[in-house]
N, C-alpha and C positions, 0 to 999 in steps of 0.2 A: 717466451713473451706472448701473452694472449691478448687478442683484440676482440671486443664484443660489440656486435651491431644488432639493433632492434628494428625489425620491419613492422611498421604500423599497419594495422588492418582496419579498413573502414568499418564503422559500427553497422550492425545489421539494421534492417528496416524497423523492427519493433523498438529498438533502442532509440532511433531518431524520432519515431512517433511519440514515444513516452516523453522524451525531453521536450518536444514541441508542444504537446498537449499540456504538460505540467506548467511550463513557462507561460503559455497563453492564459491558462486559468489563473495563475498567480498575478500576472499583470492586470487581467480583467478584474480580479478580486480587489486589487488595490484601488482601481478606479471606482468600483462600485461601493466599497467601504467608505471612501471619502465622500462620494455622492450621497450615501444614505445617512451618514453620521454627522457631517459638518453642519447642515442647516439646524438640526435639533440642538447641537452644541452651541451655536450662536444664539438661538432663541433662549436657551437656559443660561446664557451669560458665561459660557466656558470659552472665552476668547474667540478664536477663529474656528473652533470645532475640529481641530486637527489631532486631538489627543489619541483617539482610537486609530486614526490613519497612521500616525507615527508608530504606535505599538504594533500595528499590522506589518509595517515595513521592517521593524526590528525582528519580529517573529519570522518574516519571510527570509531575511538575510540569514538568521540562524538556521532556518529550515534548509536553505540551499547548502549551507555548510554540512549539515547532517546528510543531505541527499548525496553530496559528493563523497562523504565518508562512507555512506552505505554502498555506493557504487564501487568504490575502490577496495574497501576492507570489510564490508558488512558480513558477507558469508563466512569469512575467516574468523571474525570476532564472535559470531553467534554459535559458539560451542554449546553442547548440552548443559554444561555447568553455568554458563552465562545466561542462557535462557531460563533456567530454574531460578537463578538469583534475581533476574528481572521480574519474573512472575511473583516471587515472594516479596520483593520490594514493592511492587504495585499493589499487592493485597494488603501489605502493611499500611500503605498510604490510604487505601480505601477504608481501612479501619480508623485511621487517624482523622479522616475528613468527617466522620460521624461524631467525633468527640466535640461537645460544646466548648467553644472558645478556640478551637483549632480550625475547624471547617468554617467557611464563610457561608452564611445563610442569605440567599437572595431569591425573592419571590417565592418563598415556601420550599425551596430546594437547597440542600447543603451539598455542593459538589466541588468546591474549590478550596485550595489552601494557598495562603499568601497574604500579602499586605498591600493595600493601595492598588495601583494599576498593575502590579506584578502578581499575577495569580496563575496557579497551576491546577489542572483538572486531572486527578489520578485515574479516573475511568478511561481516559484516552490512552494512557500508557498501558492500562490493564488489558484493553481489548487487543492491542498489538502483541502484548506478551502471550495472551491466550492463543492467538493465531500461530505464533512461533512454536509454542509448546505442542499444540494439537498436530501441526504439520510434522514436527519431529517425531511424535509418538506414532502417527500413522505410517510414516516412512520406515521406522524401525520395527514395526509390528504389522506387516502387510497381511498376514494370514489370520490375525486375531478377529477380523471383522466377520469371518465366516464361521466362527465357532459358537455363536449364540449371541443374542442381543445383550444379555447381561455381561458376558465376558468382553464384548466389543465396547460397550459404553461405560462400564464401571471406571476404568482409569481416567477417562475424559470427564465423566460426571463428577468424580471426586474432586477434581481440580477446578473445572469450569463452573460447577454448581454453586459453591460458596462465593466465588468471585462475582457471578451474576447476581446472586442475592444481595451482596454488598452494594453493587451498582444500583440495583432496584431500590434499596433502602434509602438512597440519597434524597428523593426518588428520581430515578432516571430510567424509565421504561424504554425510551428510544434507544439508548446505547445498549441496553440488555437485548433488545430485539436485533440490533445490528450484529452483536456477538453471536447470538443463536443462529441467525441466518448464515453468517460466514462459516461457522463450524459445520452447519448442515451442508453447505457447498463443498467443504473439504471432505466430508463423509461420502458424498455422492461421487466425487472424483476418485476417492480412494477405493471405490468399488463395494460399498456397503450394499447388501441385498435389498431389493425393493420392499420386501415385507418388513424388514427392520426400519426402513425409512418411514413407512406408513405408521408403524407403532410410535416412532420418535415424533412424527408430525402431530399425531393425536395427543400425545403427552404434552408436547410443547404448546399446542393450542389450548388445551385445558388449563395448563399452568398459567399461561398469559391471561386467560380470562379470569381465573381465580385471583391473580395478583391485581388485575385492574379493578375488579369488584371489591377486593379487600382493602383498598386504600381510598380514602375520601378524595385525595388529590387526583388520582388516576381515574376514579369513578366519575368525577365531574367532567374530566376531559372526554371520556368515552361517551357519556350522555350528551355532551355538547356536540359531539360529532354525529350522533344519531338524530338529534333534534336541534339543528342549528337555528331554525327560525324562532324558537322559543327562548333563546338566550343570546340574542344578537347584541345586547347591551351589557352582558355580564361575562360568563365564561366563554362564549363564542365570539366575543368582540374581535379578538385578534384574527381568527380564521375568516370571519366574514369580511373584515376590512382588507385582509390580504387578498381575498378573491376579488373584491371591488377594485383594488389597485391593479391587480393583474389584468382584469378585463378592461380597464380604462385605457390601456395602451394600444389596443387594437393590433394591427398588423405591424406597423413600423414604430409605434410608441409616440410619446409626447415630446421626446427629446432628452438627451443626456443632461441630468441635473434639474429637470423640470418636474419631477414627481411631486405630487401633492400628498399622497398617502404617507410618505416618510416623515412629514411634519406633524407628528403627534397622532395621526390616525391609525397607523399600523405599529403596534408595540414591537419592540425588538426588530426594527426594520433592517438594521445592519448585521443582525446575527441570524436567527432562525428563518426569518421571512425576507431575506435579501432577494430571493427570486421574484417576489412580488414587486420590488422596486425595479428589478431588471425588466420584468414584463411591462411595467407602466412606462418606463423611460425608453426602452428599446423595442417594445412590442413583441409580437410572436417571433419575429426574426431573431431577436436577442435570446429568447428562451431556447429556440431551436439550435442556435449557435452553441449555447452552453451544453445542451444535450449531445450535440455532435462531438464536442471535445471529450465528454465522458465516453462516448462511443469509441473514440480513438484510443482512449486508455483501455477500454474493454478489449478491443481488437488486439492491441499491442501486448497487453498482459496475458491474454489467452494464447497468443502466438508464442510468447516467451515461455509459457508453461509447456506448450507442445514441443518446443525445440530444446528444452532444458536437458542437461546431460544425465542427471541423477533423479531418482524417485523423490528424494527430499526436495530438490530444487523445483520439480514439477508441482508438488503439493504446496510448497511455499509460494510460488508464483501465483497459483490459483487462489490461495487464501488471501494474499495481499491484494490481488485484483478484486476479489469478492468484497473485501473490507471497504474499499473505496466505492464500489458500485452499490453495495447494499445501503451505505449511508447516504449517498447521493440520491438514490431512487426513493428512499424513505422520506427525505426532505422534500423532494419534488412532489411526491404524492400528498404530503401534508399541505403544502401551499396550494395545490390544485383541489384540495378538499376530498381526496380519495382515501386518506388515512387520518385518524385522529391526531391531535397535537402530541408531539413527542419531545420537542426540544432538541432535536438533532440538527447541527449546523450543516450547511451545504459545503462539501469539501472544497478547499482552496479559495472559496469566494467569500463565505461568511466571515465576520469578525469573530474569530475563535482562535486565539494564539496557540493554545496547547494543541488543538486539533490540527492547526496548520503545520506545526512542527512534526506531529505524528504522520500526517499525510505525505509530507515531503520526504520524511524518512522511509515511508513505505515505498514511494517511487524510487528512492535511491537503492533500496534492496532489489526492486524489480530490475533496475538498470544493471545492478551487479550480476544478476542472473543472465541478463541478455547480453552483457558486454563480452566481446571475444577476448580470449587470453592473449597476452603478448607473445609473439613468436620471435625467438631469438636464434641468431646464427653466430657460431663461434669459429674463428679460423686460428689454428694452432700452427706456429712455425716449427719446422723440424727438418731433418735430413731428407732431401729429395732423391728419389731413385732415378738413376740415369736411364733414360730411354731414348730410343730413336725418334719417338713421336712425342713432341712437346705437348700436344693436345691431350694425349693420354696421361701425361704427368699432371696436368692441371685437373683432369678428372679425378685422379687419385687423391689430390689435395681436397677436392670437394667432398670426398667420401666421409671425412671426419665430422662435418656438421650433420650428416645424415645419421651417424651413430649417436651423437650427443643431443641434437635438437629434435624438435618435433615438427618443424615447418616443412611445407611441401617442397620448397626449393632444396632443402637438405636431403629429403628422402629421394627426390629425383636424381640429385647428384650422386648419392650413394648407389642408386641402381645403375646409372650409367657407368660409374667407376667400377662397380662389381663386374659388369659385362666386359669392360675393357681389361680388367685384371685376369678374368677367366680366359679371355682370348689370348692373353700374352703368356701367362705362366701357369695356366691351369694344370698342365701335365706335371710340372715340377712339384706343385703343392700336393697333388694326389700321390705322387711317389713318396714324398717326405712323410705324408700322413700315414701311408701304408707301412713304411719302414718303422715309424714310431710305434704303430700298433704291434708289429711283429716283435720288436724289442721288448715292449712291455709284457707281451704274452710269454 
C-alpha cells in the first residue's frame, strides 16, 4: 500500500515578480482602455462606449487561461513538431490575410482576419512562433554559429525571411522590426561572433531602409518623422497630437479620465498611442510607473534565463523576454517621437486583443521556466527489520524516499540511513559480497 505526499515549494523571486508585473499591467490596461475609448464611443453614439473595454476583458480572461496553461504544460507541449506546425500555420494565415475578401483592410493596412468585433492578427502568432523556432534551432545547433556567417544564418533566414516579408507586405514594419530585434537578441545570447553580428546589423539596416523607401505607405511615415513640422496636419497629425497630449500632463497629470487629447485629437488613442493618454492623465509619474513594470519583467525574465536548467530554456526565456521588451520599447519611442510611426501596440495596456493573448501566453511560458518542479515523497509499507534501536529502524524506512524521489528530505534521509546501516551490519554485507564474488569466479 503506497501513500503519496507532495511538498509544495514556494515559487522563486523571478516567478513572483513576473506574476505581479503582468497582473498590474493587465489591470492598469483595463482602466486605461476604458478611459481612452469610452468618451469617443459616447460621442459617436455607441451607447456607453464600453464595447472595446468589454473585448479587452474577454481577451484578458482568455489570456490568463493561456498563461496558466503555459505555466503548467507549456514546455511539455512545445515539442519540435508542435513548434513547426505552429510556424507553418502562422505563415498560412499570413498568406490568407493578404487575399482580398479574407483579410480586413483598415486605414490602408490589411492585418486582420475575422468578422465584426472578433478579429485575429496572424502576425502576432507568427512572431511568437518564430521566437520558439529560433530558440530551438540555436539550442540544438550550438556549434553552427562559429562555422561561418552563411552556415549560421541560412537555416534561420530561410524560415524567418519569408515570414518577415509577409508581415511587411500587410504592411506592418513595426512587427517586422520587433521580430528582427528579438532574433538578434537570441543570436547575441547564443554566442554569435561579433563580426557576424556587425554584418547582420548592416544587412538589416540596409534592408529596413530599402523596404521603407520602397513603399509609399512606409515612406510617408519615415518622412513625417524626419520633418514633423511640415506635416502636422497630415501624415504627422497623430505623432504631433500624441506628443502634445503627453506633454500636457506635466508631472502628476490632469487626472484619471480627464484627458482632452483622447476625444478626437489623438487618433487610435486606445491602441498605439495609449501611452499619450497615460501621460496626459497621470503625468510623468504614470509613465515612469509603466516603465518600472516593464523593468520588473526585464529583471525577472533575464533572471529566469540565467537560472534555467537547460540551454533551450535559457534561450527561450531570453527570446520571450526580448519579445516583450522590444515591442514595449518601440511603442514608447514612437509616442515620445524618438522613432517613426510603426503601429505597434503597448504590451498589456493597448487595446489589441490578439497581442494581449500572445503577451500573456509569453508570460505563461516564462513562468513555466521559472516555476520549481513538484517534489514528491513516497512512503512504502513493508516488513521492518527488528533492531534494538527504534530510531535506526525509522531511519531505514526513510531511505526509500531517497532512492525514489529527488527531494532534499529524501536524500538526507537516505544518507543518514546509509550511515546507520553501515554502522550496524557493514561487516556482514562485505562478507556476503566477497563470498558471492568468490563463488561467481
